[in-house]
C-alpha positions in Angstrom: 7.3 -136.5 1.9 6.5 -136.3 -1.8 9.5 -136.1 -4.1 10.4 -134.5 -7.4 10.2 -137.9 -9.1 6.5 -137.9 -8.4 6.1 -134.4 -9.7 8.0 -135.2 -12.9 5.9 -138.4 -13.4 2.8 -136.2 -13.2 4.2 -133.8 -15.8 5.4 -130.2 -15.3 5.6 -128.9 -18.9 4.6 -125.3 -18.9 4.2 -125.1 -15.2 6.0 -122.4 -13.1 8.0 -124.4 -10.5 9.5 -122.5 -7.6 12.8 -124.1 -6.5 14.0 -123.0 -3.1 17.7 -123.6 -3.5 20.7 -122.8 -1.3 23.0 -120.7 -3.4 24.6 -119.2 -0.3 28.1 -119.5 -1.8 31.3 -117.8 -0.4 32.3 -114.7 -2.4 35.5 -112.8 -2.8 34.0 -109.6 -4.1 31.9 -110.9 -6.9 34.0 -114.0 -7.5 32.6 -117.3 -6.2 35.3 -119.2 -4.3 33.4 -122.5 -3.9 30.4 -123.4 -6.1 29.6 -126.6 -4.4 26.1 -125.5 -3.3 25.2 -124.5 -6.9 26.4 -127.8 -8.3 24.4 -129.6 -5.6 21.0 -128.2 -6.8 21.9 -128.6 -10.5 20.3 -132.1 -10.8 16.9 -130.7 -9.6 17.0 -127.6 -11.8 18.1 -129.5 -14.9 15.5 -132.3 -14.4 12.7 -129.7 -14.2 14.0 -127.7 -17.2 14.4 -130.8 -19.3 10.8 -131.7 -18.4 9.6 -128.4 -19.8 9.0 -126.5 -16.5 9.4 -122.8 -16.2 11.9 -122.9 -13.3 12.1 -120.1 -10.8 15.1 -120.4 -8.5 15.3 -118.5 -5.2 17.8 -118.4 -2.4 19.4 -116.3 0.3 23.0 -115.2 0.4 24.7 -114.0 3.5 22.9 -111.9 6.1 21.7 -108.6 4.6 19.5 -106.6 6.9 16.2 -107.0 5.2 17.0 -104.5 2.4 18.9 -104.6 -0.9 22.7 -104.7 -0.5 24.9 -105.1 -3.6 27.4 -107.0 -1.6 24.9 -109.9 -1.2 23.5 -110.0 -4.7 22.7 -113.4 -6.2 23.8 -112.3 -9.7 27.2 -114.1 -9.5 25.4 -117.3 -8.4 22.8 -116.9 -11.2 25.6 -116.5 -13.8 27.4 -119.6 -12.5 24.2 -121.6 -12.6 23.8 -120.6 -16.2 27.4 -121.7 -17.0 26.8 -125.1 -15.3 23.5 -125.6 -17.1 25.0 -124.5 -20.4 22.0 -122.3 -21.0 21.1 -118.6 -20.3 19.5 -117.9 -16.9 17.4 -114.8 -16.5 18.1 -112.7 -13.4 15.5 -110.5 -11.6 16.9 -107.6 -9.7 14.2 -107.9 -7.0 12.4 -110.7 -5.2 8.7 -110.1 -5.6 8.5 -106.8 -7.5 8.1 -106.0 -11.2 11.5 -107.4 -12.2 10.7 -110.8 -10.7 7.3 -110.9 -12.4 8.7 -109.8 -15.7 11.4 -112.5 -15.5 9.0 -115.2 -14.7 6.4 -114.1 -17.2 9.1 -114.1 -19.9 10.1 -117.7 -19.3 9.4 -120.3 -22.0 9.1 -124.0 -21.1 12.5 -125.4 -20.2 14.0 -122.0 -19.2 15.3 -120.8 -15.8 15.2 -117.6 -13.9 16.8 -116.6 -10.6 15.2 -113.9 -8.4 17.3 -111.7 -6.2 18.3 -112.5 -2.6 15.2 -113.4 -0.6 16.7 -111.8 2.5 16.5 -108.4 0.8 12.9 -108.5 2.0 12.3 -108.4 5.8 9.4 -110.8 5.5 11.8 -113.7 4.6 13.3 -113.9 8.1 10.6 -112.2 10.2 9.7 -113.8 13.5 6.2 -112.4 13.0 4.0 -115.0 11.4 1.8 -112.4 9.6 4.7 -110.6 8.0 6.3 -113.8 7.0 3.0 -115.1 5.6 2.5 -111.9 3.5 5.9 -112.3 1.9 5.1 -116.0 1.2 1.8 -115.0 -0.4 3.8 -112.7 -2.8 6.3 -115.4 -3.6 3.4 -117.9 -4.2 2.1 -115.6 -7.0 5.2 -116.4 -9.0 4.6 -120.1 -9.2 2.3 -123.1 -9.5 4.4 -125.7 -7.7 7.0 -125.6 -4.9 10.2 -127.7 -4.8 12.3 -127.5 -1.7 15.9 -128.2 -2.4 17.8 -125.8 -0.1 18.9 -128.2 2.5 21.2 -125.7 4.1 18.2 -123.6 5.1 15.7 -126.2 6.3 16.4 -125.6 9.9 15.2 -122.0 9.5 11.5 -121.0 10.0 11.7 -118.6 7.0 9.0 -117.6 4.6 10.4 -119.4 1.5 11.3 -122.5 3.6 8.4 -122.9 5.9 5.4 -120.8 4.9 5.6 -121.0 1.1 5.3 -124.8 0.7 2.0 -124.5 2.7 0.6 -122.4 0.0 1.5 -124.5 -3.1 1.7 -128.2 -4.0 5.1 -129.1 -2.6 7.8 -131.7 -3.3 11.3 -132.5 -2.1 14.1 -132.0 -4.6 16.8 -134.5 -5.4 19.3 -132.8 -2.9 16.9 -132.8 0.1 15.9 -136.4 -0.6 19.5 -137.4 -0.7 20.4 -135.4 2.5 17.5 -136.9 4.5 18.4 -140.4 3.3 22.0 -140.0 4.5 20.9 -138.5 7.9 18.6 -141.5 8.4 21.7 -143.7 8.0 23.3 -141.8 10.8 20.3 -142.0 13.1 18.0 -144.9 12.5 20.0 -147.9 11.3 23.6 -147.1 12.1 26.3 -149.6 11.1 29.0 -149.8 13.8 31.6 -148.8 14.9 30.1 -145.3 14.6 32.7 -142.6 14.9 32.0 -138.9 15.0 34.8 -136.3 14.5 33.8 -132.8 15.7 35.9 -129.6 15.3 35.3 -126.0 14.7 35.7 -122.9 16.9 33.1 -123.0 19.6 32.2 -125.9 21.8 28.8 -124.2 22.5 27.9 -124.7 18.8 28.3 -128.5 19.3 26.9 -129.1 22.8 23.5 -130.3 21.8 24.8 -132.7 19.2 27.4 -134.1 21.7 24.7 -134.5 24.2 22.7 -136.6 21.7 25.7 -138.6 20.4 26.8 -139.7 23.9 23.9 -142.2 23.6 24.5 -143.2 20.0 28.1 -143.0 18.9 30.9 -145.4 19.8 33.7 -142.8 19.6 33.9 -139.0 19.6 37.0 -137.3 18.3 37.3 -133.7 19.4 39.5 -131.1 17.6 39.6 -127.5 16.5 39.1 -124.5 18.8 36.5 -126.4 20.8 39.1 -128.9 22.0 40.7 -126.4 24.3 37.6 -126.1 26.5 37.8 -129.9 27.0 41.6 -129.7 27.7 41.0 -127.0 30.3 38.3 -129.1 31.9 41.0 -131.8 32.4 43.0 -129.2 34.3 45.5 -128.4 31.5 47.0 -125.0 30.7 45.6 -123.8 27.3 47.4 -120.5 27.1 45.6 -117.9 24.9 43.8 -120.7 23.0 40.1 -120.3 22.2 38.3 -121.1 25.4 34.7 -120.9 26.6 35.1 -121.1 30.4 31.4 -120.9 31.0 31.1 -124.3 29.2 33.7 -126.1 31.4 31.0 -127.6 33.8 29.0 -129.0 30.9 32.1 -130.4 29.1 33.2 -132.0 32.4 29.8 -133.7 32.8 30.0 -134.9 29.1 33.4 -136.5 29.7 32.0 -138.2 32.8 28.9 -139.4 31.0 31.0 -140.7 28.0 33.0 -142.8 30.4 29.9 -144.1 32.1 28.2 -144.9 28.7 31.2 -146.6 27.2 31.7 -143.9 24.6 35.3 -143.3 23.8 35.9 -139.6 23.9 39.3 -138.8 22.3 41.1 -135.5 22.8 44.3 -134.2 21.2 47.6 -135.4 22.7 49.7 -132.8 21.0 48.9 -129.4 19.3 50.6 -126.8 17.1 51.0 -123.5 18.9 52.0 -120.0 18.1 52.1 -116.7 20.0 49.9 -115.1 17.3 47.1 -116.0 14.9 48.3 -116.5 11.3 47.7 -114.0 8.5 45.1 -115.7 6.3 45.4 -113.2 3.5 49.2 -113.4 2.8 49.6 -116.9 4.1 53.0 -115.8 5.4 54.9 -118.6 7.2 53.7 -119.0 10.8 56.5 -121.2 12.1 54.4 -123.0 14.7 55.8 -125.2 17.6 54.5 -128.6 18.4 53.9 -129.3 22.1 52.1 -131.9 24.2 48.4 -131.1 24.9 49.2 -130.6 28.6 52.2 -128.4 27.9 50.8 -125.4 26.0 52.7 -122.3 27.0 50.7 -119.6 28.8 51.5 -117.0 26.1 50.7 -119.2 23.1 47.6 -120.3 21.2 46.7 -123.8 19.9 45.9 -123.6 16.2 45.9 -127.3 15.0 46.2 -130.8 16.2 49.7 -132.1 16.2 51.3 -135.1 14.3 50.7 -137.6 17.1 47.1 -136.6 17.3 46.7 -137.0 13.5 48.0 -140.5 13.8 45.8 -141.3 16.7 42.7 -139.9 15.1 43.4 -141.8 11.8 43.7 -145.0 13.8 40.4 -144.3 15.6 38.7 -143.8 12.2 40.3 -146.8 10.5 37.8 -149.5 11.6 34.7 -147.3 11.5 31.7 -148.6 9.6 30.0 -145.2 9.8 31.7 -141.8 10.1 30.3 -138.3 10.5 32.7 -135.4 10.5 31.7 -131.8 11.2 34.3 -129.0 11.8 37.9 -128.6 10.9 40.7 -129.6 13.3 42.5 -126.3 13.0 42.9 -123.1 11.0 43.0 -125.0 7.8 42.9 -121.8 5.7 46.6 -121.4 6.5 49.0 -124.1 5.1 50.9 -124.3 8.4 47.7 -125.4 10.2 46.0 -127.5 7.6 47.5 -130.8 8.3 45.2 -131.8 11.1 42.1 -131.3 8.9 43.9 -133.0 6.0 44.6 -136.0 8.1 41.0 -136.5 9.1 39.8 -136.0 5.6 42.4 -138.5 4.3 41.3 -141.0 7.0 37.7 -140.7 5.7 39.0 -141.3 2.1 40.9 -144.4 3.3 37.9 -145.7 5.2 35.9 -148.7 4.0 32.9 -147.4 5.9 30.1 -144.9 5.0 31.6 -141.5 5.4 29.7 -138.2 5.7 31.3 -134.7 5.6 28.8 -132.6 7.5 28.8 -129.4 5.5 30.0 -125.9 6.4 33.7 -125.5 6.9 34.4 -129.2 6.7 33.0 -129.3 3.1 34.9 -126.1 2.3 38.1 -127.7 3.7 37.7 -130.8 1.6 37.6 -128.7 -1.6 40.2 -126.3 -0.5 42.7 -129.1 0.3 42.1 -130.7 -3.1 40.3 -133.9 -2.2 38.1 -135.7 -4.7 34.6 -135.2 -3.5 33.6 -138.6 -4.9 36.0 -140.2 -2.5 33.5 -139.5 0.4 30.2 -141.3 0.9 28.4 -137.9 1.1 29.3 -134.2 1.4 26.4 -132.3 3.0 25.5 -128.8 1.9 24.1 -127.9 5.3 26.3 -128.0 8.4 23.8 -126.4 10.8 20.9 -128.4 9.4 22.8 -131.6 9.6 23.7 -131.0 13.3 20.2 -130.0 14.2 18.8 -133.2 12.6 21.3 -135.3 14.5 20.3 -133.4 17.7 16.8 -134.8 17.1 15.2 -131.4 16.4 12.3 -130.9 14.1 13.5 -128.9 11.1 10.8 -126.5 9.9 11.7 -126.8 6.2 11.4 -130.6 6.3 8.2 -130.5 8.4 6.6 -128.2 5.8 7.4 -130.6 3.0 6.0 -133.6 4.9 2.5 -131.9 5.4 
C-alpha cells in the first residue's frame, strides 16, 4: 500500500487530489456534537494543502436514500473543517454536477473544497458494478490523484471507496496508515495478556468477532445489551432486558468453546435495572436498582453493569499488555447508566498496556464522558471497519489501495 508520504515526496503542487474522508459526524440539527472524525483527517488535508495541492474532500453522512436531503448535508462538516484548518473551505452543493466542477476549477494551489454528500447519488452505494463504476468515472473527472483516508468506510464496497482508486493513482492517507498499523498490532504480533471488552446493544453484531477472538484473546469481557443473551444462555432471568433469543444456541457454544480454549469469558455479576428506559433528552433521574446478575426482576430491564462488575472488569484489565474495547457497557448517554462505561474507559487510561478504543459508540463515550483522548493508545474512527478487520475479512477500501 503506497502512502501519502510517497505522494508528498513526489510532489503534488498544483495537482487535484481527491481525499475520501469520513466526515460522518453526529449532528443535532446543523450542530456537530462530536467533531472527532473531522479532526482525524486534518493531518492529511493539511499536509496536502501545505504542499500546494488542490484538495477535494469527499465523504458520506448518514443514510440518505440516494437523493439530496438537507438533513444530511455536509455543509456543517465543511465549515468545521475550515475552522480547524484556519482557512476558507469552498463547498459544492452537488457531488459531480456543475457546482462540484466550479468549486474544483476555482481552487488555487493550497486551497480546499468539500463536495456534497456522496450518498446523494445512488451510484455511490449501488450493488450494480456498472452503476457504481459510472459514478466513479464522474468523480475521477474531478481529480488527478486519489488519497483514501476514510477508515470508517473502508469495509463498504462503495464507488468512492472501492471503484474510484482503481481509476486514479492512489495512496493511503495518514489516518488509514495509522489505523491499519494499530490493527496489525491486534492481529499479527499481539503482546499478552490480550484482553477484549465488548459491549453495545446486539450480540448478533459481535458474533463474528467473538468467533475469531476465541482463538486469539486471553480474556473477553462482555457488557452492554448483548450481555443479557449470554446471561439468558446461563439460565438466568433477564426480565425485559434486550435479548436475542435466536442467538442463545450460538452464545452457548461460544461459552463452551471459550472454556475449552482456555479463554476467560467474563460476564456481569451485577447490573443496574429499571422498569423503564431512561429519557435521554431530559436526562431526568432514573433511580435504578442494583441487583445480582442472576436476580433480575421479570418486569425490569438491565441498563448498565453494576458496581461489583465495574471492579471485576477493572481488575481483569489491570494486567493487560494489549486491550481492544468496542461497545459501551450500558446506556452511557444517561448519567445514571454511564458509570459502567466510565469504569472500563478509566481502566484503559490506568493501563500500562497498548489500549485501543474501537470507534463507534465507544469513541463517542470517551469524549462524552470527558476523557483525554491522548490517554489512550489509539481511538479508532471506524467501529464497523475495525471489527471486520479483526474478524479476518477483506475490506474493499483497503484492498483497492493495495492494488
